ZAROFI-554957 format. One record per atom (N, C-alpha, C): residue in three letters; atom name; x, y, z. Coordinates in pm, 1 decimal. Example, Ala and Ser with C-alpha at 12.3 -4.5 7.8 and 13.67 -1.06 7.14 Angstrom:
! residues 2
   residuo   atomo       east      north         up
       ALA       N     1319.0     -569.0      780.0
       ALA      CA     1230.0     -450.0      780.0
       ALA       C     1320.0     -330.0      780.0
       SER       N     1285.0     -225.0      708.0
       SER      CA     1367.0     -106.0      714.0
       SER       C     1290.0        3.0      787.0
END
This chain:
! residues 143
   residuo   atomo       east      north         up
       MET       N    -1344.5     4119.5     4460.7
       MET      CA    -1200.6     4102.5     4398.3
       MET       C    -1186.7     4168.5     4281.5
       ASP       N    -1137.1     4244.3     4229.4
       ASP      CA    -1109.4     4300.3     4096.2
       ASP       C    -1008.1     4224.9     4019.8
       GLU       N    -1014.1     4219.2     3902.7
       GLU      CA     -942.1     4161.2     3782.7
       GLU       C     -780.7     4151.2     3816.1
       LYS       N     -717.5     4281.1     3867.6
       LYS      CA     -583.5     4292.7     3901.8
       LYS       C     -556.7     4223.5     4029.2
       GLU       N     -642.1     4201.3     4114.7
       GLU      CA     -609.2     4140.8     4215.1
       GLU       C     -610.9     3976.8     4204.6
       LYS       N     -712.3     3943.5     4108.2
       LYS      CA     -741.8     3805.3     4081.4
       LYS       C     -608.8     3763.5     4003.0
       LEU       N     -544.2     3850.1     3917.7
       LEU      CA     -421.6     3806.1     3848.6
       LEU       C     -292.6     3805.1     3929.5
       ARG       N     -275.2     3894.4     4038.2
       ARG      CA     -188.9     3887.7     4141.9
       ARG       C     -194.0     3773.0     4209.6
       GLU       N     -290.4     3710.4     4244.0
       GLU      CA     -310.5     3579.5     4305.7
       GLU       C     -250.9     3454.4     4204.9
       LYS       N     -306.0     3456.2     4105.9
       LYS      CA     -288.2     3367.3     3987.3
       LYS       C     -139.1     3358.9     3967.4
       LEU       N      -80.7     3479.8     3943.7
       LEU      CA       66.8     3483.1     3888.5
       LEU       C      174.7     3503.5     3984.3
       SER       N      283.3     3451.8     3934.3
       SER      CA      411.8     3499.8     4031.6
       SER       C      433.5     3646.8     4008.6
       PRO       N      502.2     3693.1     4101.3
       PRO      CA      524.9     3825.4     4110.2
       PRO       C      603.1     3886.4     3979.0
       LEU       N      685.6     3822.0     3940.0
       LEU      CA      754.2     3837.0     3815.4
       LEU       C      667.7     3836.9     3692.9
       ALA       N      589.0     3716.0     3681.2
       ALA      CA      517.8     3702.0     3538.1
       ALA       C      379.0     3820.3     3556.6
       TYR       N      333.0     3870.2     3669.5
       TYR      CA      253.5     3980.1     3692.3
       TYR       C      314.5     4123.5     3638.0
       LYS       N      446.3     4159.7     3671.7
       LYS      CA      512.7     4249.1     3655.2
       LYS       C      557.9     4252.9     3494.3
       VAL       N      578.8     4149.3     3444.0
       VAL      CA      606.9     4119.9     3290.3
       VAL       C      499.6     4153.7     3235.6
       THR       N      367.8     4068.1     3234.9
       THR      CA      260.2     4076.0     3157.7
       THR       C      165.8     4210.8     3182.5
       GLN       N      169.7     4221.2     3306.2
       GLN      CA       80.6     4346.9     3341.6
       GLN       C      135.7     4484.9     3345.0
       GLU       N      300.0     4481.9     3379.9
       GLU      CA      357.3     4619.0     3393.3
       GLU       C      470.8     4650.0     3276.1
       ASN       N      466.0     4554.2     3173.2
       ASN      CA      544.5     4553.5     3098.8
       ASN       C      695.5     4559.2     3098.0
       GLY       N      737.8     4474.5     3236.0
       GLY      CA      864.5     4440.1     3259.8
       GLY       C      913.1     4340.3     3182.2
       THR       N     1057.2     4329.6     3223.3
       THR      CA     1141.5     4245.6     3173.9
       THR       C     1205.6     4155.1     3247.7
       GLU       N     1227.6     4030.3     3225.7
       GLU      CA     1321.1     3922.3     3320.7
       GLU       C     1447.8     3953.3     3303.9
       ALA       N     1541.1     3892.7     3379.1
       ALA      CA     1686.6     3888.7     3373.5
       ALA       C     1710.4     3808.3     3255.4
       PRO       N     1819.9     3840.6     3143.6
       PRO      CA     1841.5     3741.7     3071.3
       PRO       C     1913.1     3643.1     3120.8
       PHE       N     1929.4     3531.9     3033.2
       PHE      CA     2007.0     3425.0     3046.2
       PHE       C     1967.4     3316.6     3187.0
       THR       N     1896.4     3384.8     3254.8
       THR      CA     1859.2     3310.4     3382.9
       THR       C     1731.0     3259.7     3377.6
       ASN       N     1625.4     3287.9     3301.1
       ASN      CA     1492.8     3251.8     3281.2
       ASN       C     1442.3     3129.1     3240.3
       GLU       N     1330.6     3063.0     3243.7
       GLU      CA     1294.5     2919.8     3253.1
       GLU       C     1306.3     2861.1     3115.0
       PHE       N     1281.6     2939.4     2989.4
       PHE      CA     1253.7     2888.6     2847.2
       PHE       C     1370.3     2926.1     2755.8
       ASP       N     1494.1     3014.1     2812.9
       ASP      CA     1612.3     3047.3     2728.9
       ASP       C     1685.0     2927.1     2660.2
       ASN       N     1706.2     2825.3     2735.5
       ASN      CA     1766.8     2706.6     2676.8
       ASN       C     1675.4     2589.9     2702.4
       PHE       N     1576.9     2607.0     2660.5
       PHE      CA     1459.2     2486.3     2664.8
       PHE       C     1410.3     2454.9     2521.0
       PHE       N     1443.7     2332.9     2488.9
       PHE      CA     1394.6     2300.2     2341.3
       PHE       C     1312.5     2179.4     2312.9
       GLU       N     1243.1     2144.8     2425.7
       GLU      CA     1133.5     2043.8     2447.3
       GLU       C     1017.7     2064.4     2327.1
       PRO       N      983.2     1963.0     2247.2
       PRO      CA      860.9     1980.1     2172.1
       PRO       C      733.1     2031.5     2243.2
       GLY       N      665.5     2133.8     2192.4
       GLY      CA      534.1     2159.6     2235.2
       GLY       C      479.3     2281.1     2220.5
       LEU       N      376.4     2351.2     2273.5
       LEU      CA      314.0     2460.3     2258.7
       LEU       C      353.0     2574.5     2368.6
       TYR       N      368.3     2692.3     2343.3
       TYR      CA      384.4     2808.5     2432.4
       TYR       C      272.5     2884.2     2421.2
       VAL       N      200.3     2907.2     2554.5
       VAL      CA       62.3     3010.3     2559.0
       VAL       C       98.4     3099.2     2649.8
       ASP       N       10.4     3189.9     2633.0
       ASP      CA       13.6     3331.4     2741.0
       ASP       C      -20.2     3268.0     2880.1
       ILE       N       54.2     3310.9     2982.5
       ILE      CA       40.3     3247.1     3120.4
       ILE       C      -90.2     3327.4     3159.2
       VAL       N     -130.7     3433.0     3131.0
       VAL      CA     -264.1     3512.4     3182.8
       VAL       C     -392.9     3428.8     3122.0
       SER       N     -390.2     3410.2     2973.3
       SER      CA     -519.2     3366.6     2923.1
       SER       C     -507.1     3222.4     2871.7
       GLY       N     -387.6     3171.0     2854.5
       GLY      CA     -376.4     3039.2     2800.0
       GLY       C     -392.7     3012.3     2670.7
       GLU       N     -393.5     3139.0     2579.5
       GLU      CA     -420.0     3153.4     2460.0
       GLU       C     -269.9     3102.9     2381.5
       PRO       N     -272.1     3009.8     2285.4
       PRO      CA     -156.3     2974.4     2222.6
       PRO       C      -91.4     3096.4     2144.5
       LEU       N       36.5     3093.6     2171.7
       LEU      CA      109.4     3187.5     2094.7
       LEU       C      242.2     3133.5     2002.6
       PHE       N      328.4     3044.2     2038.1
       PHE      CA      440.0     3002.3     1956.0
       PHE       C      434.7     2865.5     1967.4
       THR       N      508.4     2793.3     1864.6
       THR      CA      531.9     2667.9     1908.3
       THR       C      712.0     2637.6     1897.4
       SER       N      717.9     2514.2     1981.8
       SER      CA      881.7     2492.4     1969.6
       SER       C      945.5     2481.8     1838.9
       LEU       N      862.7     2467.3     1722.6
       LEU      CA      898.9     2433.0     1581.2
       LEU       C      978.7     2562.8     1540.4
       ASP       N      914.0     2684.9     1600.5
       ASP      CA      989.6     2799.2     1552.5
       ASP       C     1093.2     2867.4     1655.0
       LYS       N     1107.8     2796.5     1764.6
       LYS      CA     1195.8     2859.3     1854.6
       LYS       C     1360.1     2813.7     1811.4
       TYR       N     1440.4     2909.5     1854.3
       TYR      CA     1596.4     2888.0     1819.6
       TYR       C     1663.6     2958.5     1881.0
       GLN       N     1795.8     2912.9     1918.8
       GLN      CA     1896.8     2981.4     2002.7
       GLN       C     1958.0     3094.0     1929.6
       SER       N     1895.6     3196.8     1999.9
       SER      CA     1947.1     3331.6     1942.1
       SER       C     2051.6     3386.4     2021.0
       GLY       N     2094.3     3340.3     2131.3
       GLY      CA     2211.4     3410.1     2217.1
       GLY       C     2177.0     3531.7     2287.4
       CYS       N     2059.2     3576.0     2266.3
       CYS      CA     1986.4     3707.4     2347.0
       CYS       C     1960.3     3698.4     2474.0
       GLY       N     1952.2     3573.6     2508.4
       GLY      CA     1925.9     3546.0     2684.7
       GLY       C     1771.3     3539.7     2724.0
       TRP       N     1689.1     3547.1     2598.2
       TRP      CA     1531.7     3513.9     2613.8
       TRP       C     1494.0     3402.1     2529.0
       PRO       N     1378.4     3355.9     2538.9
       PRO      CA     1344.4     3263.7     2424.5
       PRO       C     1326.0     3354.4     2290.8
       ALA       N     1371.3     3290.8     2197.9
       ALA      CA     1356.1     3362.2     2049.4
       ALA       C     1268.8     3245.0     1954.1
       PHE       N     1167.3     3315.6     1895.0
       PHE      CA     1088.3     3258.5     1803.1
       PHE       C     1104.4     3329.1     1676.9
       THR       N     1076.5     3260.2     1560.2
       THR      CA     1097.2     3316.2     1428.7
       THR       C      966.0     3368.7     1370.5
       GLN       N      861.3     3304.7     1453.2
       GLN      CA      703.3     3354.7     1411.2
       GLN       C      626.9     3310.6     1528.6
       PRO       N      509.8     3359.0     1544.5
       PRO      CA      394.5     3336.1     1601.3
       PRO       C      305.5     3212.7     1553.3
       ILE       N      254.5     3140.2     1636.1
       ILE      CA      176.9     3011.8     1571.7
       ILE       C       73.7     3052.9     1468.6
       GLU       N       11.9     3180.9     1482.8
       GLU      CA      -63.6     3233.7     1389.8
       GLU       C      -51.8     3363.0     1384.1
       ARG       N      -54.4     3444.0     1265.7
       ARG      CA      -28.0     3593.9     1280.7
       ARG       C     -120.8     3677.6     1392.8
       GLN       N     -221.1     3640.9     1390.2
       GLN      CA     -330.4     3708.5     1469.9
       GLN       C     -341.8     3659.2     1628.5
       ALA       N     -247.2     3593.4     1663.0
       ALA      CA     -207.8     3553.2     1808.3
       ALA       C     -146.1     3652.5     1874.1
       VAL       N      -57.0     3731.0     1790.2
       VAL      CA       10.6     3846.0     1857.1
       VAL       C      -29.9     3973.2     1801.7
       LYS       N        0.2     4084.4     1898.5
       LYS      CA      -26.1     4238.1     1813.3
       LYS       C       97.4     4304.2     1850.5
       GLU       N      122.4     4375.8     1755.4
       GLU      CA      263.3     4465.5     1787.4
       GLU       C      225.1     4613.9     1806.4
       LYS       N      314.1     4665.8     1865.1
       LYS      CA      277.4     4830.9     1929.8
       LYS       C      421.5     4885.7     1903.1
       ARG       N      428.4     5013.7     1879.0
       ARG      CA      533.0     5085.2     1873.7
       ARG       C      581.5     5123.5     2025.3
       ASP       N      705.0     5112.0     2045.6
       ASP      CA      737.3     5111.9     2178.0
       ASP       C      889.2     5220.5     2183.4
       ARG       N      883.8     5334.5     2241.8
       ARG      CA      977.1     5442.9     2259.4
       ARG       C     1011.5     5446.3     2389.2
       SER       N      997.2     5333.6     2487.2
       SER      CA     1048.1     5345.6     2618.9
       SER       C     1202.2     5334.7     2621.0
       PHE       N     1265.1     5376.7     2731.0
       PHE      CA     1418.5     5362.6     2740.5
       PHE       C     1496.8     5431.5     2622.9
       LEU       N     1442.5     5547.8     2574.6
       LEU      CA     1515.6     5609.1     2460.8
       LEU       C     1556.2     5527.5     2336.1
       MET       N     1479.2     5421.8     2317.4
       MET      CA     1483.9     5337.8     2197.4
       MET       C     1370.9     5330.1     2116.7
       GLU       N     1368.1     5274.6     2002.7
       GLU      CA     1238.0     5271.1     1909.8
       GLU       C     1254.4     5116.9     1904.2
       ARG       N     1146.7     5085.1     1941.6
       ARG      CA     1107.2     4894.3     1930.8
       ARG       C      977.7     4869.5     1898.9
       THR       N      958.2     4749.6     1869.0
       THR      CA      838.8     4686.1     1837.6
       THR       C      796.6     4592.5     1952.6
       GLU       N      725.6     4632.3     2045.0
       GLU      CA      642.3     4559.7     2153.7
       GLU       C      565.0     4468.0     2108.0
       VAL       N      562.4     4308.4     2147.0
       VAL      CA      461.7     4207.7     2130.6
       VAL       C      375.7     4211.2     2219.3
       ARG       N      266.5     4206.6     2204.2
       ARG      CA      146.6     4178.5     2308.4
       ARG       C       57.9     4055.1     2264.5
       SER       N       -6.7     3975.5     2359.6
       SER      CA      -94.9     3863.7     2312.0
       SER       C     -230.6     3961.5     2271.2
       SER       N     -303.7     3887.2     2162.3
       SER      CA     -403.7     3941.5     2113.4
       SER       C     -541.9     3946.1     2215.4
       GLN       N     -570.4     3824.4     2283.5
       GLN      CA     -661.5     3812.1     2346.3
       GLN       C     -659.7     3872.1     2513.6
       ALA       N     -553.3     3861.2     2564.5
       ALA      CA     -520.7     3864.9     2706.3
       ALA       C     -465.7     4032.1     2705.1
       ASP       N     -384.1     4086.0     2591.2
       ASP      CA     -301.1     4189.0     2576.0
       ASP       C     -193.3     4199.2     2675.3
       SER       N     -139.7     4063.2     2705.5
       SER      CA      -43.2     4056.6     2799.3
       SER       C      105.7     4124.2     2708.3
       HIS       N      171.6     4175.9     2808.2
       HIS      CA      327.8     4215.0     2747.5
       HIS       C      419.6     4074.1     2731.8
       LEU       N      450.3     4047.8     2614.5
       LEU      CA      528.7     3939.3     2599.9
       LEU       C      692.4     3946.9     2590.4
       GLY       N      722.0     4060.0     2515.5
       GLY      CA      860.1     4104.0     2492.2
       GLY       C      859.6     4204.9     2365.9
       HIS       N      953.8     4172.8     2246.8
       HIS      CA      976.1     4238.7     2149.2
       HIS       C     1013.8     4185.1     2015.7
       VAL       N      993.5     4231.7     1905.8
       VAL      CA     1021.6     4171.5     1769.6
       VAL       C     1126.7     4240.9     1712.7
       PHE       N     1220.2     4188.4     1657.8
       PHE      CA     1348.8     4264.9     1593.2
       PHE       C     1350.2     4182.7     1461.6
       THR       N     1429.0     4275.3     1375.2
       THR      CA     1464.1     4229.8     1222.7
       THR       C     1571.6     4141.8     1206.8
       ASP       N     1632.8     4089.2     1332.8
       ASP      CA     1780.1     4036.2     1319.0
       ASP       C     1751.9     3873.3     1312.0
       GLY       N     1667.9     3826.5     1286.5
       GLY      CA     1627.7     3690.3     1318.8
       GLY       C     1694.1     3613.6     1207.7
       PRO       N     1702.1     3460.0     1190.2
       PRO      CA     1754.3     3400.6     1080.9
       PRO       C     1680.8     3432.5      937.7
       LEU       N     1748.4     3470.9      838.5
       LEU      CA     1702.3     3506.7      749.1
       LEU       C     1643.4     3417.8      643.8
       ASP       N     1677.8     3274.8      647.2
       ASP      CA     1636.9     3169.7      610.8
       ASP       C     1489.7     3144.5      649.1
       ARG       N     1448.0     3197.2      760.5
       ARG      CA     1310.0     3174.7      843.3
       ARG       C     1240.3     3271.9      847.5
       GLY       N     1267.6     3416.2      744.1
       GLY      CA     1185.4     3505.4      766.4
       GLY       C     1258.4     3622.6      809.9
       GLY       N     1373.1     3623.5      892.5
       GLY      CA     1434.5     3742.1      937.6
       GLY       C     1389.6     3789.3     1073.5
       LEU       N     1303.0     3754.1     1130.3
       LEU      CA     1245.2     3791.7     1248.4
       LEU       C     1296.9     3726.7     1382.2
       ARG       N     1314.2     3801.2     1471.1
       ARG      CA     1347.6     3745.9     1617.2
       ARG       C     1237.3     3792.2     1722.0
       TYR       N     1128.8     3709.4     1746.6
       TYR      CA     1024.3     3757.1     1859.9
       TYR       C     1113.7     3713.1     2005.0
       CYS       N     1157.9     3811.5     2052.2
       CYS      CA     1235.7     3791.8     2180.4
       CYS       C     1118.3     3811.8     2308.9
       ILE       N     1094.5     3697.2     2346.6
       ILE      CA      983.3     3675.7     2441.9
       ILE       C     1050.1     3664.1     2579.2
       ASN       N      964.3     3705.7     2692.7
       ASN      CA      988.3     3677.0     2838.7
       ASN       C      920.0     3528.0     2873.8
       SER       N     1006.1     3474.8     2932.5
       SER      CA      973.1     3318.6     2977.5
       SER       C      852.7     3362.7     3105.1
       ALA       N      870.4     3476.6     3157.5
       ALA      CA      745.3     3465.9     3262.4
       ALA       C      628.9     3522.3     3191.9
       ALA       N      598.8     3536.7     3069.1
       ALA      CA      474.8     3557.3     2979.4
       ALA       C      419.1     3401.9     2967.6
       LEU       N      494.3     3305.0     2958.7
       LEU      CA      469.2     3193.6     2898.4
       LEU       C      436.6     3079.2     2967.2
       ARG       N      354.7     2963.1     2932.5
       ARG      CA      321.1     2853.7     3000.2
       ARG       C      359.5     2759.5     2892.8
       PHE       N      448.8     2646.9     2912.0
       PHE      CA      477.1     2570.1     2808.2
       PHE       C      375.3     2448.9     2827.0
       ILE       N      332.9     2371.9     2728.5
       ILE      CA      258.6     2264.6     2720.3
       ILE       C      328.9     2162.9     2633.3
       PRO       N      381.8     2062.9     2712.9
       PRO      CA      461.5     1970.6     2637.0
       PRO       C      360.8     1900.7     2510.3
       LEU       N      447.5     1851.7     2393.9
       LEU      CA      358.3     1767.2     2312.1
       LEU       C      295.2     1661.7     2347.9
       SER       N      334.5     1574.9     2445.5
       SER      CA      252.8     1478.5     2481.7
       SER       C      127.4     1509.7     2561.2
       ASP       N      130.3     1635.0     2633.0
       ASP      CA        9.0     1680.7     2682.3
       ASP       C      -82.7     1769.0     2627.0
       LEU       N      -75.4     1800.5     2488.3
       LEU      CA     -145.8     1869.5     2427.9
       LEU       C     -291.6     1862.8     2447.9
       GLU       N     -330.2     1705.9     2416.8
       GLU      CA     -456.2     1657.4     2431.2
       GLU       C     -526.7     1695.8     2599.3
       THR       N     -441.6     1639.4     2669.5
       THR      CA     -491.1     1644.5     2818.8
       THR       C     -519.7     1775.3     2873.6
       GLN       N     -449.8     1874.6     2813.5
       GLN      CA     -467.2     2014.8     2875.0
       GLN       C     -541.7     2084.0     2763.9
       GLY       N     -630.9     2030.3     2682.6
       GLY      CA     -708.2     2114.8     2578.7
       GLY       C     -647.5     2161.8     2479.8
       TYR       N     -530.1     2146.6     2439.7
       TYR      CA     -489.9     2187.1     2300.1
       TYR       C     -455.5     2090.2     2216.0
       GLY       N     -535.5     1983.5     2213.1
       GLY      CA     -518.4     1871.7     2078.0
       GLY       C     -552.6     1914.2     1960.6
       SER       N     -619.7     2023.6     1929.3
       SER      CA     -642.8     2091.5     1789.5
       SER       C     -507.1     2151.0     1743.7
       TYR       N     -403.1     2151.1     1831.0
       TYR      CA     -267.4     2205.3     1787.8
       TYR       C     -189.1     2124.0     1747.0
       ARG       N     -210.2     1988.4     1757.1
       ARG      CA     -107.7     1874.2     1738.4
       ARG       C      -74.3     1881.5     1557.5
       HIS       N     -159.3     1903.4     1486.9
       HIS      CA     -138.4     1904.7     1347.5
       HIS       C       -3.6     1996.1     1296.3
       TYR       N       14.4     2087.5     1388.9
       TYR      CA      144.1     2191.3     1360.7
       TYR       C      255.5     2064.8     1386.6
       PHE       N      253.8     1971.6     1453.1
       PHE      CA      374.4     1892.4     1476.5
       PHE       C      384.3     1759.1     1375.2
       ASP       N      304.3     1734.9     1312.8
       ASP      CA      290.8     1621.6     1229.8
       ASP       C      356.7     1637.3     1114.9
END
Protein backbone atom coordinates (compact mmCIF):
# COMPACT_ATOMS: atom_id res chain seq x y z
CA MET A 1 0.00 0.00 0.00
CA ASP A 2 1.48 3.36 -1.02
CA GLU A 3 1.44 6.57 1.05
CA LYS A 4 -1.62 8.04 -0.69
CA GLU A 5 -3.65 4.89 0.00
CA LYS A 6 -2.58 4.93 3.66
CA LEU A 7 -3.65 8.56 3.97
CA ARG A 8 -7.02 7.82 2.33
CA GLU A 9 -7.61 5.17 5.00
CA LYS A 10 -6.46 7.41 7.85
CA LEU A 11 -8.31 10.61 6.89
CA SER A 12 -11.94 11.41 6.25
CA PRO A 13 -12.75 12.09 2.57
CA LEU A 14 -12.99 15.83 3.36
CA ALA A 15 -9.70 15.91 5.27
CA TYR A 16 -8.00 14.13 2.36
CA LYS A 17 -9.50 16.52 -0.19
CA VAL A 18 -8.43 19.58 1.81
CA THR A 19 -4.93 18.51 2.84
CA GLN A 20 -3.86 16.52 -0.22
CA GLU A 21 -5.86 18.09 -3.06
CA ASN A 22 -5.89 21.75 -1.91
CA GLY A 23 -9.62 21.63 -1.23
CA THR A 24 -11.73 23.97 0.88
CA GLU A 25 -14.51 22.99 3.25
CA ALA A 26 -17.81 24.84 3.41
CA PRO A 27 -17.78 28.03 5.51
CA PHE A 28 -19.71 28.41 8.77
CA THR A 29 -20.43 24.66 9.06
CA ASN A 30 -17.01 23.30 9.94
CA GLU A 31 -15.88 21.90 13.28
CA PHE A 32 -13.67 24.69 14.62
CA ASP A 33 -15.20 27.92 13.26
CA ASN A 34 -17.09 28.69 16.50
CA PHE A 35 -14.93 26.57 18.80
CA PHE A 36 -12.87 28.40 21.43
CA GLU A 37 -11.68 25.84 23.99
CA PRO A 38 -8.08 26.20 25.22
CA GLY A 39 -5.62 23.91 23.50
CA LEU A 40 -3.39 23.15 20.57
CA TYR A 41 -4.26 22.70 16.89
CA VAL A 42 -2.10 20.19 15.04
CA ASP A 43 -1.86 18.98 11.43
CA ILE A 44 -4.35 16.13 11.01
CA VAL A 45 -1.86 14.32 8.75
CA SER A 46 1.38 14.51 10.74
CA GLY A 47 0.41 15.76 14.20
CA GLU A 48 2.84 18.67 13.94
CA PRO A 49 1.75 21.62 16.15
CA LEU A 50 0.47 24.56 14.11
CA PHE A 51 -1.62 27.00 16.18
CA THR A 52 -2.76 27.60 19.75
CA SER A 53 -6.19 28.67 20.94
CA LEU A 54 -4.49 31.79 22.34
CA ASP A 55 -4.09 33.11 18.79
CA LYS A 56 -7.56 32.09 17.58
CA TYR A 57 -10.25 34.74 17.14
CA GLN A 58 -13.72 35.18 15.66
CA SER A 59 -13.14 36.75 12.27
CA GLY A 60 -16.58 36.16 10.80
CA CYS A 61 -15.06 34.54 7.69
CA GLY A 62 -16.63 31.12 8.31
CA TRP A 63 -13.41 29.23 9.03
CA PRO A 64 -11.11 29.13 12.06
CA ALA A 65 -8.92 32.24 12.10
CA PHE A 66 -5.59 32.69 13.87
CA THR A 67 -3.33 35.71 14.14
CA GLN A 68 -0.14 33.66 13.91
CA PRO A 69 1.21 30.10 13.87
CA ILE A 70 2.60 28.62 17.08
CA GLU A 71 6.10 29.11 15.65
CA ARG A 72 7.03 30.81 12.40
CA GLN A 73 8.63 27.64 11.01
CA ALA A 74 5.47 25.55 11.68
CA VAL A 75 3.98 26.71 8.38
CA LYS A 76 5.23 27.65 4.96
CA GLU A 77 3.63 30.10 2.60
CA LYS A 78 3.24 29.79 -1.15
CA ARG A 79 1.83 32.07 -3.83
CA ASP A 80 -1.58 30.85 -4.98
CA ARG A 81 -3.03 32.16 -8.24
CA SER A 82 -5.94 29.71 -8.49
CA PHE A 83 -9.52 30.81 -9.18
CA LEU A 84 -8.32 34.04 -10.84
CA MET A 85 -7.14 35.40 -7.48
CA GLU A 86 -3.78 36.26 -5.96
CA ARG A 87 -3.54 34.76 -2.47
CA THR A 88 -0.97 33.31 -0.08
CA GLU A 89 -1.49 29.63 0.62
CA VAL A 90 -0.51 28.19 4.00
CA ARG A 91 0.90 24.66 4.22
CA SER A 92 2.28 22.67 7.13
CA SER A 93 6.07 22.57 7.13
CA GLN A 94 6.61 18.88 7.79
CA ALA A 95 3.73 17.11 6.02
CA ASP A 96 3.16 19.78 3.36
CA SER A 97 -0.59 19.62 4.04
CA HIS A 98 -2.73 22.36 2.53
CA LEU A 99 -4.19 24.26 5.49
CA GLY A 100 -5.78 27.39 4.01
CA HIS A 101 -4.64 30.94 3.28
CA VAL A 102 -3.24 33.97 5.10
CA PHE A 103 -4.64 37.46 4.57
CA THR A 104 -3.62 40.92 5.78
CA ASP A 105 -7.04 41.88 7.17
CA GLY A 106 -6.57 40.50 10.69
CA PRO A 107 -6.63 42.43 13.98
CA LEU A 108 -4.12 45.30 13.75
CA ASP A 109 -3.33 45.12 17.46
CA ARG A 110 -2.22 41.49 16.96
CA GLY A 111 -0.08 41.88 13.84
CA GLY A 112 -2.73 42.35 11.17
CA LEU A 113 -2.73 38.80 9.81
CA ARG A 114 -5.63 36.36 9.46
CA TYR A 115 -4.65 32.75 8.99
CA CYS A 116 -7.88 31.35 7.55
CA ILE A 117 -7.56 27.60 8.11
CA ASN A 118 -9.76 24.64 7.18
CA SER A 119 -11.03 22.71 10.21
CA ALA A 120 -10.65 19.51 8.19
CA ALA A 121 -6.86 20.04 8.15
CA LEU A 122 -6.68 20.26 11.95
CA ARG A 123 -6.91 18.04 15.00
CA PHE A 124 -7.55 19.74 18.33
CA ILE A 125 -5.65 18.73 21.47
CA PRO A 126 -7.42 20.06 24.60
CA LEU A 127 -5.16 21.82 27.10
CA SER A 128 -6.00 19.16 29.70
CA ASP A 129 -4.78 16.40 27.35
CA LEU A 130 -1.47 17.89 26.17
CA GLU A 131 0.65 15.57 28.30
CA THR A 132 -1.34 12.38 27.67
CA GLN A 133 -1.29 12.97 23.90
CA GLY A 134 2.45 13.71 23.77
CA TYR A 135 2.34 17.52 23.56
CA GLY A 136 3.35 18.36 27.14
CA SER A 137 6.26 20.46 25.95
CA TYR A 138 3.74 22.95 24.54
CA ARG A 139 2.06 23.68 27.88
CA HIS A 140 4.37 26.66 28.46
CA TYR A 141 2.45 28.59 25.78
CA PHE A 142 -0.54 28.58 28.13
CA ASP A 143 1.23 29.43 31.42
